[in-house]
SEMARVEX-675248 format. One line per 3 residues: number of its first residue (from 1); their letters; for each residue x, y, z of N, C-alpha, C, O. Coordinates in steps of 0.1 Angstrom, whole numbers, plus 2048, in hexadecimal, padded with zeros to 3 digits. Layout:
N
NUM = A = X:Y:Z:X:Y:Z:X:Y:Z:X:Y:Z  ...
REM end
This chain:
157
1 = XXX = 68A:7F3:6EE:687:7F1:6DF:699:7F2:6D9:6A1:7FB:6DB  699:7E9:6D1:6A5:7EA:6CC:6A8:7F3:6C1:69F:7F4:6B9  6B6:7FD:6BF:6BA:805:6B4:6C3:803:6B0:6C9:7F9:6B4
4 = XXX = 6C7:80A:6A5:6D2:806:69E:6DE:805:6A5:6E6:800:69E  6E1:809:6B1:6EF:80B:6BA:6F0:7F9:6C0:6FA:7F3:6C6  6E4:7F3:6BB:6E6:7E8:6BD:6E9:7DA:6B4:6ED:7CF:6B9
7 = XXX = 6E6:7DC:6A7:6EC:7D9:696:6FA:7D3:69E:702:7DB:6A2  6FC:7C4:69E:707:7BD:69E:70E:7BF:690:706:7BB:687  718:7C3:68C:71F:7C6:682:72C:7BB:67C:734:7B5:684
10 = XXX = 72E:7BA:66F:738:7AE:66E:73C:7B2:661:739:7BD:65B  743:7AA:65C:747:7A9:647:73B:7A3:643:736:79A:648  738:7A8:639:72C:7A5:62C:737:796:62A:743:794:628
13 = XXX = 729:78D:62C:731:77C:624:72F:77B:61B:730:770:617  72A:786:610:733:780:603:73A:78D:5FE:745:78C:5F8  735:798:5FF:73A:7A7:5F7:747:7A8:601:744:7AD:60C
16 = XXX = 757:7A4:5FF:75F:7A9:606:762:7B7:608:76B:7BA:611  75D:7C0:602:75D:7CC:604:753:7D3:60E:753:7DE:612  74C:7C9:610:73B:7D1:61A:73D:7CD:625:747:7C7:629
19 = XXX = 732:7D3:62B:732:7CF:63E:721:7C9:63D:719:7CC:635  71F:7C2:647:714:7BE:648:70F:7C0:658:717:7C0:661  703:7C1:65A:6FD:7C7:669:6F1:7BD:66C:6EB:7BB:662
22 = XXX = 6EF:7B8:672:6E2:7AD:676:6DD:7AF:685:6E4:7AC:68F  6CE:7B4:686:6C7:7B7:691:6BA:7AD:694:6AF:7AC:68E  6BF:7A6:6A0:6AE:79C:69E:6A3:7A5:6A5:6A5:7A7:6B1
25 = XXX = 69A:7AA:6A0:691:7B0:6A3:683:7A5:6AD:681:799:6AA  67D:7AC:6B7:676:7A3:6BD:66E:798:6B9:66B:78D:6BE  66C:79D:6B1:65C:790:6A5:664:787:6A2:65E:77C:6A2
28 = XXX = 671:784:69E:677:777:697:67C:77B:688:682:773:680  677:789:685:680:792:679:68E:793:67B:694:78D:684  693:799:674:6A3:79E:674:6A2:7A9:66C:69A:7A9:662
31 = XXX = 6AC:7B5:66F:6B1:7BC:667:6BC:7BC:662:6C5:7BC:66A  6C0:7BC:654:6CA:7B8:652:6D2:7C7:64B:6CB:7CD:644  6DB:7CA:64C:6DE:7D8:64C:6EC:7D8:644:6F4:7D2:64B
34 = XXX = 6F1:7DE:638:700:7D9:62F:704:7E5:62B:6FC:7EE:62B  70E:7E8:627:714:7F4:625:722:7ED:61B:726:7E2:61C  727:7F8:610:730:7F4:60D:72F:7F8:5FF:724:7FE:5FD
37 = XXX = 736:7F8:5F2:73A:7FF:5E2:731:7F9:5DD:72F:7FB:5D1  728:7EE:5E3:721:7E9:5D8:711:7EA:5DA:709:7E6:5D1  70D:7F0:5E5:703:7EF:5ED:6FA:7FE:5ED:702:807:5EA
40 = XXX = 6F0:802:5EF:6EC:80F:5EE:6EB:816:5FC:6E1:817:603  6F5:819:5FC:6FC:821:60C:703:82E:607:705:830:5FC  706:837:60F:710:83F:60F:718:83F:616:713:83B:621
43 = XXX = 72A:841:618:72B:840:608:72D:835:605:731:82C:60C  72A:835:5F6:72D:82A:5EC:738:826:5EC:73E:827:5E1  73F:81C:5FD:74C:818:5F6:750:810:5FE:749:810:608
46 = XXX = 759:808:5FD:75E:7FF:608:760:802:617:769:80B:619  75C:7FE:61F:75B:7FC:62C:761:7F7:635:765:7EC:631  763:7F7:642:767:7EA:64B:75F:7EC:658:75D:7E3:660
49 = XXX = 75A:7FC:65A:750:7FB:667:747:805:664:749:80D:65C  739:805:66B:72F:809:667:731:81A:668:72B:821:65F  737:820:670:73B:82C:674:740:832:669:740:83F:668
52 = XXX = 746:82C:65F:74A:830:652:73A:834:648:73A:83C:63E  733:830:64C:726:835:643:71D:83C:649:71B:83A:655  714:847:641:707:84C:646:6FE:847:640:6F4:84C:645
55 = XXX = 6FA:83F:635:6F3:838:635:6F2:829:630:6FC:824:62A  6E8:822:632:6EA:814:62F:6DC:80D:626:6D1:811:625  6E1:803:623:6D5:7F7:61B:6CD:7F0:626:6D3:7F0:631
58 = XXX = 6C3:7EC:625:6BF:7EA:630:6B2:7D9:62D:6AF:7D5:621  6AE:7D5:635:6A2:7C9:62E:6A2:7C3:63A:6AA:7C3:643  694:7BC:63B:68F:7B7:646:68D:7A9:640:686:7A6:637
61 = XXX = 695:79D:648:698:791:644:68B:78A:64F:687:78E:65A  687:77D:643:681:773:653:688:76A:656:694:76A:654  681:761:65E:688:756:666:68F:74E:65D:695:745:663
64 = XXX = 68E:74F:64D:690:745:646:698:74F:63A:697:74C:62E  6A0:75C:640:6A9:760:63A:6A4:768:628:6AC:76E:620  694:766:628:692:76F:621:68A:77D:624:682:782:62C
67 = XXX = 691:780:617:68D:793:616:681:798:616:67B:797:60C  67B:79C:61F:66B:79E:620:666:7B0:61C:666:7B8:625  664:7B2:612:65D:7BC:60F:66A:7C1:604:670:7B9:5FC
70 = XXX = 66C:7D1:604:679:7D4:5FC:684:7D5:602:683:7D5:60F  68D:7D6:5FF:699:7DD:604:69B:7EB:602:69A:7F0:5F7  69E:7F3:60D:6A1:7FF:60C:6AF:804:60D:6B5:803:617
73 = XXX = 6B6:80B:601:6BF:812:603:6BF:81F:608:6B5:825:608  6CC:825:60D:6D1:831:611:6CA:837:618:6C6:842:616  6C8:82D:627:6BE:830:632:6CB:832:63F:6D4:82A:642
76 = XXX = 6C9:840:645:6CC:844:64B:6CE:83C:65C:6C5:834:660  6DA:840:668:6D5:837:673:6C3:83E:67B:6BD:836:682  6BE:84B:678:6B2:84B:67A:6A8:843:671:69E:83E:676
79 = XXX = 6AA:843:668:6A4:83D:65D:6A2:82D:664:697:828:664  6AB:827:667:6AD:819:66A:6A3:819:679:698:814:67C  6AB:821:681:6A3:821:68C:695:81E:689:690:814:68D
82 = XXX = 68C:829:681:67C:82A:682:67A:81D:67B:66F:818:67C  683:815:673:67C:807:66D:67C:7FF:678:673:7F8:67B  688:801:681:687:7F9:691:679:7F7:695:671:7ED:696
85 = XXX = 679:804:696:66B:804:6A3:65F:806:699:655:809:6A0  65C:804:68B:652:802:684:64F:7F5:684:643:7F2:685  656:7EA:682:65A:7DE:67C:65B:7D3:689:656:7C8:689
88 = XXX = 65F:7D7:691:667:7CE:6A0:659:7C7:6A2:658:7BB:6A1  64E:7D2:6A5:63F:7CB:6AA:638:7C3:6A0:632:7B9:6A4  639:7C5:698:633:7BF:68C:636:7AD:68D:642:7AA:690
91 = XXX = 62C:7A4:68A:62D:797:68E:62C:78B:681:631:77F:682  626:791:679:625:78B:66E:62C:790:65D:630:79C:65B  62D:787:654:634:78E:648:629:795:645:62B:7A1:643
94 = XXX = 61C:791:643:612:799:63E:611:7A9:646:60F:7B3:63F  612:7A9:651:613:7B8:658:61D:7BE:653:61B:7C9:650  62B:7B8:650:638:7C0:649:631:7C4:63C:62F:7D0:638
97 = XXX = 62E:7BA:635:628:7BD:626:61E:7CB:624:61E:7D3:61B  618:7CB:62E:60B:7D1:62C:60E:7DD:632:606:7E6:62E  618:7E2:63C:61F:7EE:641:628:7F2:635:628:7FE:631
100 = XXX = 630:7E8:62E:638:7EF:626:62C:7F5:61A:630:7FF:615  621:7F1:617:61E:7F6:60B:613:803:611:60E:80B:609  611:803:61C:609:810:621:614:819:622:60E:824:620
103 = XXX = 620:81B:625:62E:823:624:62D:82B:615:62C:837:613  62E:820:60A:62F:820:5FE:61D:828:5FB:61D:830:5F2  613:826:5FF:609:82C:5FB:606:83C:5FE:600:845:5F8
106 = XXX = 60D:83C:60E:610:848:615:616:851:608:611:859:600  624:84C:608:62B:855:5FD:626:85A:5EE:627:865:5EA  621:851:5E8:616:851:5DF:60E:85E:5E3:610:869:5DD
109 = XXX = 606:85B:5EB:5FA:866:5EF:600:86F:5F1:5F8:878:5F0  60D:875:5F5:612:881:5F9:617:887:5EA:616:893:5E9  61B:882:5E2:620:883:5D5:613:887:5D0:612:894:5D0
112 = XXX = 60A:883:5CD:600:885:5C9:5FA:88F:5CA:5F7:895:5BF  5F6:896:5D8:5F7:8A2:5E1:5FB:8AC:5DC:5F4:8B6:5DA  60D:8A8:5DA:616:8B3:5DB:611:8B8:5C9:611:8C4:5C6
115 = XXX = 60E:8AF:5BF:609:8B3:5B3:601:8B8:5B3:604:8C2:5AC  5F5:8B9:5B6:5E9:8BF:5BE:5ED:8CD:5BD:5EA:8D5:5B3  5F4:8D1:5C8:5F7:8DF:5CE:5FC:8E7:5C3:5FB:8F3:5C2
118 = XXX = 603:8DD:5B9:60B:8E8:5AF:605:8E9:5A5:609:8EE:59A  5FC:8E5:5A6:5F4:8E3:593:5E4:8ED:593:5DC:8EB:59D  5E2:8F3:58C:5D7:8FB:58A:5D0:8F3:582:5C4:8F4:585
121 = XXX = 5D1:8E8:578:5CC:8E3:56F:5C7:8D3:572:5C2:8CA:56A  5CB:8D3:581:5C6:8C7:58B:5B7:8C2:58A:5B4:8B7:589  5AF:8CF:589:5A2:8C8:58D:59E:8C3:57D:594:8BB:57E
124 = XXX = 59F:8C3:578:59D:8BE:567:59F:8AA:56E:596:8A2:56B  5AB:8A7:576:5AA:896:578:5A4:896:583:5A4:889:585  5A0:89B:58B:595:899:594:59B:891:59F:592:88C:5A5
127 = XXX = 5A6:88E:5A3:5AE:883:5A8:5AB:885:5B6:5B1:890:5BA  5A4:87F:5C0:5A3:882:5CC:5A4:875:5D8:59E:86B:5D3  5A9:874:5E2:5AE:86A:5E9:5A7:85E:5E7:5AE:853:5E7
130 = XXX = 596:85E:5E5:58D:850:5E4:593:84B:5D7:595:83E:5D7  597:853:5CC:599:84E:5BF:5AA:847:5BF:5AF:841:5B5  5AF:849:5CC:5BC:844:5D2:5BA:834:5D7:5C1:82A:5D5
133 = XXX = 5AD:835:5E1:5AB:829:5E6:5A7:81B:5E0:5A9:810:5E5  5A0:81E:5D0:5A2:815:5CA:5AD:80B:5C6:5AD:800:5C0  5B6:811:5CB:5C6:809:5C5:5C7:804:5D7:5CC:7F9:5D7
136 = XXX = 5C5:808:5E0:5C9:801:5EC:5C5:7F2:5EF:5CB:7EB:5F8  5BB:7EE:5E7:5B8:7DF:5E8:5C0:7D7:5DC:5BE:7CC:5DA  5C6:7DC:5D6:5CC:7D4:5C4:5D8:7D0:5CA:5DF:7D8:5D1
139 = XXX = 5DA:7C4:5C8:5E7:7BB:5C7:5F0:7BF:5C3:5F9:7BA:5C9  5F2:7CA:5B8:5FB:7CF:5B3:5FD:7DD:5B9:5FC:7E6:5B0  600:7E0:5C4:5FC:7EF:5C8:606:7F7:5C4:605:802:5C0
142 = XXX = 613:7F1:5C5:620:7FA:5BF:61D:7FE:5B3:61B:80B:5B1  61C:7F8:5AA:61C:7F9:59B:612:805:599:617:810:598  609:804:59A:5FB:809:59C:5FC:814:59F:5F8:81D:597
145 = XXX = 604:817:5AC:604:828:5B1:60E:831:5AC:60E:83D:5AC  61A:826:5A9:622:82B:5A1:620:832:596:624:83E:594  618:82C:58E:614:82F:57F:60A:83A:57F:607:841:574
148 = XXX = 604:83C:58A:5FC:844:58F:5FF:853:58B:5FB:85C:583  60D:852:598:616:85D:597:61D:860:58B:61F:86B:587  623:856:584:626:856:579:61E:85D:56F:625:862:566
151 = XXX = 613:85F:56F:608:860:565:605:871:568:602:87B:561  607:870:576:600:880:576:60D:88C:577:60B:898:575  61B:887:57B:625:891:578:627:897:56C:62C:8A2:56C
154 = XXX = 624:890:55F:627:899:555:61F:8A1:550:622:8AA:549  60F:89D:556:609:8A5:554:606:8B4:559:601:8BD:554  60A:8B2:566:60D:8B9:56E:617:8C7:571:617:8D0:57A
157 = X = 620:8C5:566:62E:8C9:566:62B:8D8:55C:634:8E0:559
REM end
């Protein structure tokens, strides 16, 4: 299994103060990892090697160099190793999209459970896991779940 240490690094092709690393995954997709003053990384500064950074911006790229799913910012080496192990076994864009959605769904569910645990008034809303499941099949799942959490957080304060 490939890891962060296997990424091939060089200068960013467009941003002079940035660096870019690429890693070919076994399924034909690539992992693009970048860092520099204009990217979601730490430190947010110009650098010449990946050793200068604690976190990076990364994306999964298809064979046509299109970004698949969302770009992820401030990813540590361990985060990137987790992404590699999660996505290197996936075969299609659809699999990557679905896996990305499940990550989001699980995060939102976790947020909702945290809200539930901190609220004594939550019984009024009666939000249970089954009411979240109606959003699972929705085409705009990110928007619906994020709206749900945004609506609940002010009520629960």
